[in-house]
C-alpha positions in Angstrom: 0.0 0.0 0.0 2.8 2.4 0.8 4.6 1.7 -2.5 2.7 4.5 -4.3 4.1 7.9 -3.6 2.3 10.0 -6.2 -1.2 10.1 -7.8 0.4 9.7 -11.2 1.9 6.4 -10.2 -1.5 5.1 -9.2 -3.1 6.2 -12.4 -0.3 4.7 -14.5 -0.7 1.3 -12.8 -4.5 1.5 -13.2 -4.1 2.3 -16.9 -1.8 -0.7 -17.5 -4.2 -3.0 -15.6 -7.4 -2.1 -17.5 -8.4 -3.2 -21.0 -8.4 -0.3 -23.5 -12.2 -0.1 -23.8 -12.7 -0.1 -20.0 -10.0 2.5 -19.6 -11.8 4.7 -22.2 -15.1 4.2 -20.4 -13.4 5.4 -17.2 -11.4 8.3 -18.6 -13.6 9.5 -21.5 -16.2 12.2 -21.7 -19.0 13.3 -23.9 -18.8 14.7 -27.4 -15.4 16.4 -28.2 -14.5 16.2 -24.5 -14.3 20.0 -24.2 -15.9 20.0 -20.8 -13.7 17.1 -19.7 -10.6 19.1 -20.5 -12.1 22.4 -19.1 -12.7 20.7 -15.7 -9.0 20.4 -15.2 -8.1 23.7 -16.9 -10.4 25.5 -14.4 -8.0 24.7 -11.5 -5.2 26.4 -13.4 -7.0 29.6 -13.4 -6.4 30.0 -9.6 -3.2 30.6 -7.7 -2.7 30.2 -3.9 -2.0 33.2 -1.7 0.0 32.1 1.3 0.3 33.8 4.6 3.6 33.2 6.5 4.4 33.3 10.2 0.8 32.8 11.2 1.6 30.6 14.2 -0.7 27.8 13.1 0.0 24.3 14.1 -1.0 21.1 12.3 -4.0 21.9 10.1 -7.4 20.3 11.1 -8.8 18.3 8.2 -11.9 16.8 9.8 -15.4 18.1 9.0 -18.9 16.7 8.4 -21.5 16.6 5.7 -25.2 16.1 6.2 -24.4 15.3 9.8 -21.9 12.5 8.9 -18.4 13.0 10.4 -15.4 12.9 8.0 -11.7 12.6 8.8 -11.0 14.5 5.6 -13.5 16.5 3.5 -13.9 13.7 0.9 -16.6 11.4 -0.3 -16.3 8.8 -3.1 -18.5 9.1 -6.1 -21.3 6.7 -7.0 -19.5 5.3 -10.0 -21.3 2.3 -11.3 -20.2 -0.8 -13.2 -17.5 -0.9 -10.5 -16.8 -4.6 -11.0 -15.1 -3.6 -14.3 -12.3 -2.0 -12.3 -11.9 -4.6 -9.6 -13.8 -7.8 -8.6 -14.7 -6.3 -5.2 -15.8 -3.0 -6.7 -17.6 -0.6 -4.3 -17.3 -3.1 -1.5 -13.5 -2.5 -1.6 -14.0 1.2 -1.9 -16.3 1.3 1.1 -13.8 -0.8 3.2 -11.0 1.6 2.3 -13.2 4.6 3.1 -14.1 3.2 6.5 -10.4 2.7 7.3 -9.6 6.3 6.3 -12.6 8.2 7.6 -14.2 8.8 4.2 -17.8 8.3 3.2 -19.1 6.3 0.2 -21.9 7.4 -2.1 -23.1 3.9 -3.1 -24.3 3.7 -6.7 -27.7 2.5 -7.8 -26.1 1.0 -10.9 -23.4 -0.8 -9.0 -22.1 -4.3 -9.2 -23.2 -4.9 -5.6 -26.5 -4.0 -3.9 -27.0 -1.2 -1.3 -27.3 -3.9 1.3 -24.1 -5.8 0.2 -22.0 -2.6 0.3 -23.4 -1.6 3.7 -22.7 -5.0 5.1 -19.1 -4.9 3.8 -18.4 -1.5 5.5 -21.2 -0.1 7.6 -18.7 2.5 8.8 -18.6 4.2 5.4 -21.8 3.3 3.6 -23.8 6.4 4.7 -25.2 7.8 1.4 -27.1 5.8 -1.3 -27.6 7.1 -4.8 -30.8 7.1 -6.8 -31.8 8.3 -10.3 -35.1 10.3 -10.5 -36.7 8.2 -13.3 -39.3 5.6 -14.0 -42.3 4.6 -12.0 -42.7 6.7 -8.8 -43.7 3.7 -6.8 -40.5 2.0 -7.7 -38.5 5.1 -6.5 -40.3 5.0 -3.2 -39.6 1.3 -2.9 -35.9 2.0 -3.3 -36.1 4.7 -0.7 -37.5 2.1 1.7 -34.6 -0.3 0.9 -32.1 2.4 1.6 -33.6 3.2 4.9 -33.7 -0.5 6.0 -30.1 -1.0 4.9 -29.1 1.7 7.4 -28.1 4.6 5.2 -28.3 8.1 6.6 -28.8 10.1 3.4 -29.7 9.9 -0.3 -27.9 11.4 -3.3 -30.2 12.0 -6.2 -28.4 12.4 -9.5 -30.5 15.0 -11.3 -28.3 15.5 -14.4 -28.9 12.1 -16.0 -32.3 12.1 -17.7 -30.4 10.3 -20.5 -26.8 9.2 -21.0 -24.4 11.6 -22.7 -23.0 10.7 -26.1 -19.6 9.3 -25.2 -17.7 8.9 -28.4 -14.8 6.9 -27.1 -17.3 4.2 -26.1 -19.0 4.4 -29.5 -15.7 4.0 -31.3 -14.8 1.0 -29.2 -18.3 -0.5 -29.7 -18.3 -0.7 -25.9 -21.1 -3.0 -24.8 -23.3 -1.9 -21.9 -22.8 -4.8 -19.6 -25.9 -4.7 -17.4 -24.5 -7.6 -15.3 -21.9 -5.3 -13.7 -24.6 -2.8 -12.9 -27.2 -5.2 -11.6 -26.4 -5.3 -7.9 -29.6 -3.7 -7.0 -31.6 -5.4 -9.8 -30.4 -9.0 -9.9 -31.4 -11.2 -12.9 -34.6 -13.0 -12.1 -35.7 -10.3 -9.6 -39.0 -8.3 -9.9 -37.1 -5.5 -11.8 -34.3 -6.3 -14.3 -31.4 -3.9 -14.8 -32.1 -3.8 -18.5 -35.7 -2.5 -17.9 -34.4 0.0 -15.3 -31.5 1.5 -17.2 -32.2 0.9 -20.8 -34.3 4.0 -21.0 -31.3 6.1 -20.0 -29.4 4.9 -23.1 -32.4 4.8 -25.4 -33.4 8.4 -24.8 -36.9 7.3 -23.8 -39.1 7.8 -20.8 -40.7 10.9 -19.4 -38.6 13.4 -17.4 -39.2 14.4 -13.9 -39.6 17.9 -12.4 -38.3 19.4 -9.2 -41.8 19.4 -7.8 -42.3 15.7 -8.5 -38.9 14.8 -7.0 -39.6 16.9 -3.9 -43.0 15.2 -3.3 -41.4 11.8 -3.5 -38.5 12.7 -1.3 -41.1 13.6 1.3 -41.7 9.8 1.6 -38.5 9.5 3.6 -37.1 11.3 6.6 -33.5 10.9 5.3 -31.7 14.1 4.2 -30.9 14.3 0.5 -28.5 16.0 -1.8 -29.1 17.0 -5.5 -26.1 15.9 -7.6 -25.5 17.6 -10.9 -26.3 21.2 -10.2 -24.4 23.8 -12.2 -26.4 27.1 -11.9 -27.7 29.3 -9.1 -31.2 28.9 -10.5 -31.1 25.1 -10.2 -29.5 25.3 -6.8 -32.4 27.5 -5.5 -34.9 25.1 -7.1 -33.3 22.1 -5.4 -33.5 23.9 -2.0 -37.1 24.8 -2.6 -37.8 21.1 -3.4 -36.4 20.2 0.0 -32.8 19.3 -0.7 -30.5 19.4 2.3 -27.4 19.8 0.0 -26.4 20.4 -3.6 -23.5 18.8 -5.4 -22.0 21.0 -8.0 -21.0 18.7 -10.9 -21.1 18.3 -14.6 -20.8 14.6 -14.2 -17.1 14.7 -14.9 -17.7 16.0 -18.4 -19.6 12.7 -19.3 -23.0 14.2 -19.9 -23.5 17.4 -21.9 -20.3 18.5 -23.6 -19.8 22.3 -23.8 -21.1 23.2 -20.4 -18.8 25.2 -18.1 -16.3 23.7 -15.9 -17.8 22.8 -12.6 -15.3 24.8 -10.7 -16.2 27.9 -12.6 -19.8 27.5 -11.5 -19.1 26.7 -7.9 -19.1 30.4 -6.6 -22.4 31.0 -8.3 -24.0 28.0 -6.6 -22.5 28.9 -3.2 -23.9 32.4 -3.5 -27.3 31.2 -4.5 -27.8 28.8 -1.6 -26.4 31.5 0.8 -25.6 29.0 3.6 -29.1 27.4 3.7 -27.7 24.0 2.7 -24.2 22.4 2.4 -22.4 22.4 -0.9 -20.4 19.5 -2.3 -18.2 19.6 -5.4 -17.0 17.1 -8.0 -15.6 17.1 -11.6 -11.8 17.5 -12.1 -10.4 16.7 -8.7 -7.1 14.9 -9.1 -5.0 15.8 -6.1 -5.1 17.4 -2.6 -4.4 20.9 -3.8 -7.5 20.7 -6.0 -9.6 19.9 -2.9 -8.1 23.0 -1.1 -9.0 25.2 -4.1 -12.6 23.9 -4.2 -13.0 24.4 -0.4 -11.6 28.0 -0.7 -14.3 28.7 -3.3 -17.0 27.7 -1.0 -17.5 23.9 -1.1 -17.9 22.0 2.1 -16.6 18.7 0.8 -15.5 17.2 -2.5 -16.4 14.0 -4.2 -13.8 11.9 -6.1 -14.7 9.6 -8.9 -12.0 8.8 -11.4 -9.3 9.2 -8.7 -11.0 6.6 -6.5 -11.5 4.3 -9.5 -7.8 4.6 -10.4 -6.9 3.5 -6.8 -9.4 0.6 -7.1 -8.0 -0.6 -10.4 -4.4 -0.2 -9.3 -4.6 -2.2 -6.0 -8.2 -2.7 -4.9 -9.0 -1.7 -1.3 -5.3 -0.8 -0.6 -5.1 1.3 -3.7 -8.2 3.4 -2.6 -6.7 3.7 0.9 -3.5 5.0 -0.6 -5.4 7.6 -2.6 -6.9 8.9 0.6 -3.6 8.9 2.4 -1.9 10.9 -0.4 -4.8 13.4 -0.4 -4.5 13.8 3.3 -0.7 14.3 3.1 -1.0 16.9 0.3 -3.8 18.8 2.0 -1.8 19.0 5.2 1.2 20.3 3.2 -0.8 22.9 1.3 -2.7 24.2 4.3 0.5 24.5 6.3 2.2 26.4 3.6 -0.9 28.6 3.2 -0.8 29.4 6.9 -4.3 28.1 7.4 -5.4 26.4 10.6 -7.8 24.0 9.0 -10.3 23.3 6.3 -13.0 25.2 8.2 -10.8 28.4 7.9 -10.5 28.3 4.1 -12.1 31.1 2.1 -11.4 33.0 -1.1 -8.6 35.0 0.5 -6.4 32.0 0.0 -6.8 32.3 -3.8 -6.0 34.8 -6.5 -7.6 34.6 -10.0 -4.9 34.4 -12.7 -5.0 37.0 -15.4 -5.0 35.2 -18.7 
């Protein structure tokens, strides 16, 4: 586990371990991949502004999100088809998270069920993901399952009424393997994964509204976060629908190509919610300094997807743990050099916009 000293080493080992089509599925984006590239470029538009001789000791990295304590301000994304990257998939991710004080967002389209992941690591399986689609009664049934499995919150992915057009997958003739996404919908069960997810790839099925989602979320007492918000208007709509948090995300550039980088939209969303709910951020995080930048721009926590998947593919549970350890080490270094006492003290004074 300690053999990896940099994130690039982990990514390189993961790339060598995965078949080309699976690697493209992981790394690719929609369309011309403009938004995929812009997500990384957005971080380069900011520089740190250090304060020296502040008298601060070891920076405090712990925080909480939706009432769930975190050793570092990190959650792992609900990336599905996780069995493509390692046989243990999200079970290994959750065990690694539990060991490092990180929380899993467990996917609906995962290789393992909500119950199986929770059983593997109850200390990390706090948030379950759902897609707002299909028959409302089925959605409510899934909420009941999530409650019974012991989850403490729900992540509703609102930017996925249909799958983005991912050209790497099209070029590779990448087959949608529903088996690796069937953990919650096993073959022979009352609802097959093909019936649940095919409409997302066939561009069929009616879309939902904020009002409908809000009404259905009233069927549970669990707090929920809306994942995939990019504008102040949508952030306010999510709060009005009852969301307890918003997750600023463009789905890692995998949905609508040409939308702004998620980091560029973060200040707008933070301003729109005005402290009424917590704000999470994903899309483009690749290292600890990226996390510090996002927190300084107003995020409460970040969500890592590809970075966690690289760790999983490189060395299973140990690889994911090593990702978290490297994130912790880099955040400690950056905050110390910034002269900041902890993640709770970060604000925009730690940053300067670069003049292009």
